[in-house]
C-alpha positions as CSV (number, residue, x, y, z in Angstrom):
1,M,-136.8,-124.9,90.5
2,K,-133.8,-125.8,92.5
3,N,-132.2,-122.3,91.9
4,L,-135.4,-120.6,93.1
5,L,-135.4,-122.7,96.3
6,K,-131.7,-121.8,96.9
7,V,-132.6,-118.1,96.5
8,I,-135.5,-118.3,98.9
9,V,-133.4,-120.2,101.5
10,G,-130.6,-117.8,101.1
11,L,-132.8,-114.8,101.6
12,L,-134.4,-116.4,104.7
13,L,-131.0,-116.9,106.2
14,L,-129.9,-113.4,105.4
15,I,-133.1,-112.1,107.0
16,I,-132.6,-114.2,110.1
17,I,-129.0,-113.2,110.4
18,G,-129.9,-109.5,110.0
19,L,-132.6,-109.9,112.7
20,L,-130.1,-111.6,115.1
21,I,-127.6,-108.7,114.6
22,W,-130.4,-106.1,115.1
23,F,-131.5,-107.9,118.3
24,R,-127.9,-108.2,119.6
25,S,-127.2,-104.4,119.0
26,N,-130.5,-103.4,120.7
27,L,-130.2,-105.6,123.7
28,K,-126.7,-104.7,124.7
29,D,-126.1,-102.6,127.9
30,R,-126.1,-98.9,126.8
31,N,-125.0,-97.7,130.2
32,P,-122.3,-100.0,131.4
33,G,-121.3,-99.5,135.1
34,Y,-124.6,-97.8,136.0
35,T,-126.4,-99.2,139.1
36,S,-129.3,-98.2,141.0
37,D,-129.7,-99.0,144.6
38,L,-133.3,-98.6,145.8
39,K,-134.0,-98.8,149.5
40,I,-137.2,-98.2,151.4
41,I,-136.2,-95.8,154.2
42,N,-139.5,-95.3,156.0
43,L,-141.6,-98.4,156.5
44,A,-144.2,-96.7,158.5
45,A,-147.4,-95.9,156.6
46,S,-148.3,-92.3,156.2
47,P,-151.6,-90.8,155.2
48,L,-151.9,-89.9,151.5
49,K,-153.6,-86.6,150.9
50,T,-154.9,-85.5,147.6
51,G,-156.4,-82.2,146.3
52,F,-158.0,-81.0,143.1
53,A,-158.7,-77.6,141.7
54,A,-159.9,-76.0,138.5
55,Q,-159.8,-72.3,137.6
56,P,-161.2,-70.7,134.4
57,I,-158.4,-68.7,132.7
58,T,-160.5,-67.4,129.8
59,P,-159.4,-64.0,128.6
60,V,-162.1,-61.2,128.4
61,V,-163.0,-60.5,124.8
62,H,-164.3,-56.9,124.8
63,D,-164.4,-56.1,121.2
64,R,-166.3,-58.2,118.6
65,W,-166.0,-57.8,114.9
66,N,-167.9,-58.4,111.7
67,D,-166.1,-60.6,109.1
68,V,-167.3,-59.2,105.8
69,N,-165.6,-61.5,103.4
70,G,-165.7,-64.6,105.6
71,D,-161.9,-65.1,105.7
72,A,-161.7,-65.3,109.5
73,E,-159.1,-62.6,109.6
74,Y,-159.6,-59.0,110.9
75,N,-158.7,-56.7,108.2
76,P,-160.2,-53.2,108.0
77,K,-159.2,-52.8,104.4
78,D,-161.6,-55.7,103.5
79,G,-164.4,-53.8,105.2
80,D,-164.2,-55.6,108.5
81,A,-165.6,-53.4,111.4
82,F,-165.6,-53.9,115.1
83,A,-168.0,-53.2,118.0
84,D,-166.1,-51.3,120.7
85,G,-167.0,-53.2,123.9
86,N,-164.8,-51.4,126.3
87,G,-165.4,-47.9,124.8
88,N,-161.7,-46.9,124.2
89,G,-162.3,-46.2,120.5
90,I,-159.6,-48.8,119.3
91,F,-159.8,-52.5,118.4
92,D,-158.4,-54.5,121.3
93,P,-158.3,-58.1,119.9
94,V,-157.6,-61.3,121.8
95,W,-155.4,-63.2,119.3
96,I,-156.0,-67.0,118.9
97,A,-153.0,-69.2,118.5
98,G,-153.0,-72.2,116.2
99,F,-155.1,-70.9,113.3
100,G,-152.5,-68.8,111.5
101,N,-151.7,-65.0,111.8
102,R,-154.2,-62.2,112.2
103,R,-157.0,-64.4,113.7
104,A,-158.8,-62.4,116.3
105,A,-161.3,-64.0,118.7
106,N,-164.8,-63.0,118.0
107,G,-166.4,-64.1,121.2
108,I,-166.1,-67.1,123.6
109,H,-167.5,-70.5,122.9
110,D,-166.0,-72.5,125.8
111,D,-164.0,-71.5,128.7
112,L,-160.2,-72.1,129.0
113,W,-159.2,-73.9,132.2
114,A,-156.2,-74.5,134.5
115,R,-156.7,-77.7,136.4
116,T,-154.4,-79.0,139.2
117,M,-154.0,-82.3,141.1
118,V,-151.8,-82.4,144.2
119,I,-150.7,-85.6,145.9
120,D,-149.0,-85.4,149.3
121,D,-147.7,-88.2,151.6
122,G,-146.2,-86.0,154.2
123,R,-142.7,-86.1,152.7
124,I,-143.1,-85.5,149.0
125,R,-145.7,-83.3,147.3
126,L,-146.4,-83.9,143.7
127,A,-148.5,-81.3,141.6
128,I,-149.7,-81.9,138.1
129,V,-151.0,-78.9,136.2
130,V,-152.9,-79.0,132.9
131,L,-153.4,-75.7,131.0
132,D,-155.8,-75.0,128.1
133,A,-153.2,-73.0,126.3
134,I,-151.3,-72.9,123.1
135,D,-148.0,-71.1,122.7
136,S,-148.2,-69.0,119.5
């Protein structure tokens, strides 16, 4: 029983020492000599202007297609056929990113949007843009 107690106390001491070493290494100054001098230059209040905008950026899907075998991939060898919406005689797909290769859009369920917020205090203008887009 005494040996078990010694082992438990030893493990607790080892854990405490390990935690102290970990805290010491994470609390040290990682950028010695770096200083930041913040000064408020203009104390006069200025009006804050904001603006918001949204624009749909949904591509036009001219050609729709029938997925014969249900694999969600346009492949004429499988019997997939398309309806020529723009009348040029060739399949003009809009490819969808994020679902694998050879996945053509077969219509539009929801629009894609570009949304913007602009904040301006007279000296600095900040714009935040959010796009419904995936890089394939």
